[in-house]
SETINU-334132 format. One record per residue (C-alpha): y, z, x. Coordinates in steps of 0.05 Angstrom, whole numbers, plus 5000, padded with zeros to 4 digits. Layout:
+------+------+------+
|   c2 |   c3 |   c1 |
+------+------+------+
|    Y |    Z |    X |
...
+------+------+------+
This chain:
+------+------+------+
|   c2 |   c3 |   c1 |
+------+------+------+
| 7576 | 5755 | 3812 |
| 7592 | 5715 | 3750 |
| 7539 | 5668 | 3724 |
| 7548 | 5594 | 3710 |
| 7595 | 5575 | 3654 |
| 7576 | 5536 | 3592 |
| 7634 | 5487 | 3603 |
| 7604 | 5472 | 3672 |
| 7537 | 5449 | 3642 |
| 7521 | 5377 | 3660 |
| 7542 | 5328 | 3606 |
| 7471 | 5302 | 3595 |
| 7442 | 5372 | 3584 |
| 7499 | 5389 | 3538 |
| 7490 | 5326 | 3497 |
| 7416 | 5341 | 3488 |
| 7435 | 5408 | 3459 |
| 7488 | 5379 | 3413 |
| 7440 | 5331 | 3381 |
| 7409 | 5388 | 3340 |
| 7472 | 5428 | 3320 |
| 7487 | 5389 | 3256 |
| 7542 | 5340 | 3234 |
| 7590 | 5393 | 3207 |
| 7588 | 5432 | 3272 |
| 7598 | 5369 | 3313 |
| 7663 | 5357 | 3275 |
| 7692 | 5426 | 3262 |
| 7663 | 5473 | 3315 |
| 7639 | 5441 | 3379 |
| 7703 | 5401 | 3397 |
| 7746 | 5463 | 3396 |
| 7704 | 5502 | 3447 |
| 7731 | 5469 | 3510 |
| 7749 | 5400 | 3536 |
| 7681 | 5387 | 3565 |
| 7647 | 5404 | 3498 |
| 7696 | 5359 | 3462 |
| 7679 | 5299 | 3509 |
| 7605 | 5313 | 3499 |
| 7613 | 5313 | 3425 |
| 7638 | 5242 | 3427 |
| 7574 | 5216 | 3458 |
| 7538 | 5169 | 3409 |
| 7472 | 5205 | 3423 |
| 7498 | 5266 | 3386 |
| 7506 | 5224 | 3324 |
| 7436 | 5196 | 3313 |
| 7428 | 5241 | 3255 |
| 7487 | 5243 | 3206 |
| 7481 | 5291 | 3148 |
| 7540 | 5286 | 3100 |
| 7505 | 5333 | 3052 |
| 7521 | 5391 | 3100 |
| 7593 | 5388 | 3078 |
| 7583 | 5431 | 3015 |
| 7645 | 5474 | 3024 |
| 7691 | 5417 | 3044 |
| 7737 | 5376 | 3000 |
| 7710 | 5306 | 2984 |
| 7710 | 5261 | 3045 |
| 7753 | 5200 | 3042 |
| 7724 | 5131 | 3052 |
| 7760 | 5123 | 3119 |
| 7735 | 5190 | 3144 |
| 7664 | 5172 | 3125 |
| 7672 | 5108 | 3164 |
| 7701 | 5145 | 3222 |
| 7640 | 5192 | 3226 |
| 7591 | 5134 | 3220 |
| 7627 | 5099 | 3276 |
| 7617 | 5158 | 3322 |
| 7544 | 5136 | 3331 |
| 7564 | 5068 | 3359 |
| 7506 | 5037 | 3322 |
| 7454 | 5088 | 3347 |
| 7446 | 5128 | 3282 |
| 7373 | 5130 | 3260 |
| 7379 | 5180 | 3202 |
| 7435 | 5185 | 3150 |
| 7440 | 5229 | 3089 |
| 7498 | 5203 | 3047 |
| 7545 | 5246 | 3006 |
| 7544 | 5249 | 2929 |
| 7608 | 5208 | 2928 |
| 7597 | 5146 | 2969 |
| 7628 | 5079 | 2947 |
| 7597 | 5011 | 2957 |
| 7646 | 4996 | 3013 |
| 7619 | 5054 | 3055 |
| 7546 | 5035 | 3042 |
| 7560 | 4965 | 3066 |
| 7597 | 4992 | 3127 |
| 7536 | 5035 | 3143 |
| 7491 | 4973 | 3139 |
| 7536 | 4934 | 3185 |
| 7549 | 4989 | 3236 |
| 7480 | 5023 | 3238 |
| 7426 | 4969 | 3241 |
| 7377 | 5019 | 3277 |
| 7371 | 5063 | 3216 |
| 7303 | 5092 | 3202 |
| 7316 | 5145 | 3151 |
| 7366 | 5139 | 3091 |
| 7376 | 5190 | 3035 |
| 7417 | 5169 | 2975 |
| 7431 | 5231 | 2931 |
| 7405 | 5227 | 2860 |
| 7476 | 5240 | 2832 |
| 7508 | 5178 | 2863 |
| 7542 | 5129 | 2815 |
| 7502 | 5079 | 2774 |
| 7528 | 5020 | 2816 |
| 7486 | 5045 | 2876 |
| 7424 | 5007 | 2845 |
| 7462 | 4942 | 2850 |
| 7489 | 4949 | 2922 |
| 7428 | 4975 | 2957 |
| 7385 | 4911 | 2951 |
| 7441 | 4871 | 2983 |
| 7442 | 4912 | 3048 |
| 7369 | 4931 | 3060 |
| 7356 | 4868 | 3099 |
| 7399 | 4895 | 3155 |
| 7355 | 4955 | 3167 |
| 7294 | 4924 | 3200 |
| 7270 | 4991 | 3227 |
| 7275 | 5030 | 3161 |
| 7218 | 5077 | 3151 |
| 7239 | 5127 | 3099 |
| 7282 | 5116 | 3037 |
| 7301 | 5169 | 2985 |
| 7333 | 5144 | 2922 |
| 7353 | 5176 | 2856 |
| 7357 | 5164 | 2782 |
| 7410 | 5107 | 2785 |
| 7366 | 5064 | 2830 |
| 7306 | 5066 | 2783 |
| 7333 | 5010 | 2742 |
| 7332 | 4960 | 2799 |
| 7272 | 4992 | 2837 |
| 7233 | 4925 | 2837 |
| 7290 | 4889 | 2872 |
| 7297 | 4947 | 2922 |
| 7222 | 4949 | 2938 |
| 7219 | 4874 | 2944 |
| 7274 | 4873 | 2997 |
| 7237 | 4930 | 3035 |
| 7173 | 4890 | 3034 |
| 7209 | 4828 | 3062 |
| 7250 | 4861 | 3117 |
| 7225 | 4931 | 3134 |
| 7156 | 4923 | 3167 |
| 7153 | 4996 | 3190 |
| 7167 | 5026 | 3122 |
| 7119 | 5081 | 3103 |
| 7154 | 5134 | 3062 |
| 7188 | 5131 | 2992 |
| 7220 | 5186 | 2952 |
| 7247 | 5177 | 2882 |
| 7284 | 5240 | 2864 |
| 7296 | 5265 | 2794 |
| 7268 | 5202 | 2761 |
| 7275 | 5192 | 2686 |
| 7208 | 5156 | 2677 |
| 7156 | 5114 | 2716 |
| 7127 | 5061 | 2670 |
| 7069 | 5014 | 2690 |
| 7123 | 4962 | 2710 |
| 7152 | 5009 | 2763 |
| 7081 | 5032 | 2785 |
| 7060 | 4959 | 2792 |
| 7122 | 4945 | 2833 |
| 7104 | 5001 | 2882 |
| 7033 | 4974 | 2889 |
| 7056 | 4900 | 2894 |
| 7111 | 4910 | 2945 |
| 7087 | 4973 | 2983 |
| 7011 | 4970 | 2981 |
| 7007 | 5005 | 3050 |
| 7056 | 5061 | 3033 |
| 7033 | 5127 | 3065 |
| 7082 | 5179 | 3036 |
| 7104 | 5175 | 2963 |
| 7146 | 5227 | 2925 |
| 7155 | 5220 | 2851 |
| 7178 | 5289 | 2831 |
| 7215 | 5316 | 2770 |
| 7205 | 5257 | 2724 |
| 7158 | 5228 | 2673 |
| 7098 | 5189 | 2695 |
| 7040 | 5173 | 2648 |
| 6965 | 5173 | 2663 |
| 6961 | 5096 | 2665 |
| 7019 | 5088 | 2714 |
| 6992 | 5141 | 2760 |
| 6925 | 5109 | 2760 |
| 6957 | 5042 | 2779 |
| 6988 | 5074 | 2840 |
| 6923 | 5111 | 2860 |
| 6882 | 5048 | 2855 |
| 6930 | 5002 | 2889 |
| 6957 | 5045 | 2947 |
| 6896 | 5060 | 2988 |
| 6934 | 5080 | 3052 |
| 6968 | 5140 | 3019 |
| 6961 | 5205 | 3055 |
| 7013 | 5244 | 3017 |
| 7029 | 5237 | 2943 |
| 7076 | 5286 | 2908 |
| 7080 | 5283 | 2832 |
| 7095 | 5356 | 2818 |
| 7141 | 5374 | 2760 |
| 7125 | 5307 | 2728 |
| 7105 | 5304 | 2655 |
| 7060 | 5260 | 2612 |
| 6995 | 5261 | 2653 |
| 6935 | 5307 | 2656 |
| 6903 | 5317 | 2724 |
| 6830 | 5309 | 2701 |
| 6768 | 5296 | 2741 |
| 6777 | 5221 | 2738 |
| 6847 | 5226 | 2767 |
| 6824 | 5273 | 2821 |
| 6769 | 5223 | 2839 |
| 6819 | 5167 | 2846 |
| 6862 | 5211 | 2890 |
| 6804 | 5233 | 2933 |
| 6825 | 5189 | 2991 |
| 6893 | 5224 | 2995 |
| 6897 | 5279 | 3046 |
| 6954 | 5316 | 3012 |
| 6957 | 5305 | 2936 |
| 7012 | 5348 | 2905 |
| 7006 | 5352 | 2828 |
| 7025 | 5403 | 2776 |
| 6974 | 5453 | 2799 |
| 6984 | 5444 | 2873 |
| 7012 | 5488 | 2927 |
| 7083 | 5471 | 2951 |
| 7088 | 5407 | 2992 |
| 7082 | 5415 | 3067 |
| 7126 | 5355 | 3083 |
| 7189 | 5375 | 3119 |
| 7248 | 5324 | 3123 |
| 7280 | 5359 | 3183 |
| 7213 | 5357 | 3220 |
| 7208 | 5283 | 3205 |
| 7277 | 5269 | 3234 |
| 7264 | 5313 | 3295 |
| 7200 | 5275 | 3306 |
| 7240 | 5211 | 3309 |
| 7287 | 5240 | 3361 |
| 7232 | 5268 | 3402 |
| 7196 | 5199 | 3404 |
| 7260 | 5165 | 3426 |
| 7275 | 5218 | 3479 |
| 7204 | 5209 | 3508 |
| 7212 | 5133 | 3509 |
| 7279 | 5140 | 3545 |
| 7248 | 5188 | 3595 |
| 7186 | 5143 | 3609 |
| 7221 | 5077 | 3612 |
+------+------+------+
């Protein structure tokens, strides 16, 4: 006797499975299996995590196609990793259409105008918890952090990727606007001893600080003493970081699934 068929799987069960297959598969694989899988792939719950950086072997996505994918979530997207080429228009569209966003990754190679657009739209993401920005945004980091402090009360995780340099001005901005930050990544840049001390002395809630591959500071006994309250301090002599971005996003999905089940 033949067993049950995949196409006969209840839609709710199928949707739960499709939430973890990835954005590229949802677009180019799942819809072509059968009609029931195609219908399930259109469910907004499948699009809570949108990772445009999966499309490494695809031609550049047009602005309208990016908007179409964003719109699949029907406002339910909680995590978005933007592509390297993402114009201001798309970033503004994301802010308007996805107010529930909790995790946002902006690649470090994005154009220099990103640093000007981002402060304008952060106020629409009241639930933002994690932001990864790159080199272009460092010039307007103070504006970005100020907007986060005003509008994102659950914010706890900042990553600045491939930074050119962190001066005392930028370090003071982190302390001033994000004094309760818990996760901070400042990798592959230049940060001096004074600036790092400002962060260590001002951000007492840190549980994870990653400054590996950063130049211009020496991790001496005084610095280690200042960092003694940090559970996971990753510096030049440390073991690889244990933080996992995919785990973080899956934790968000699991939390939401439990809340849906309980209430």
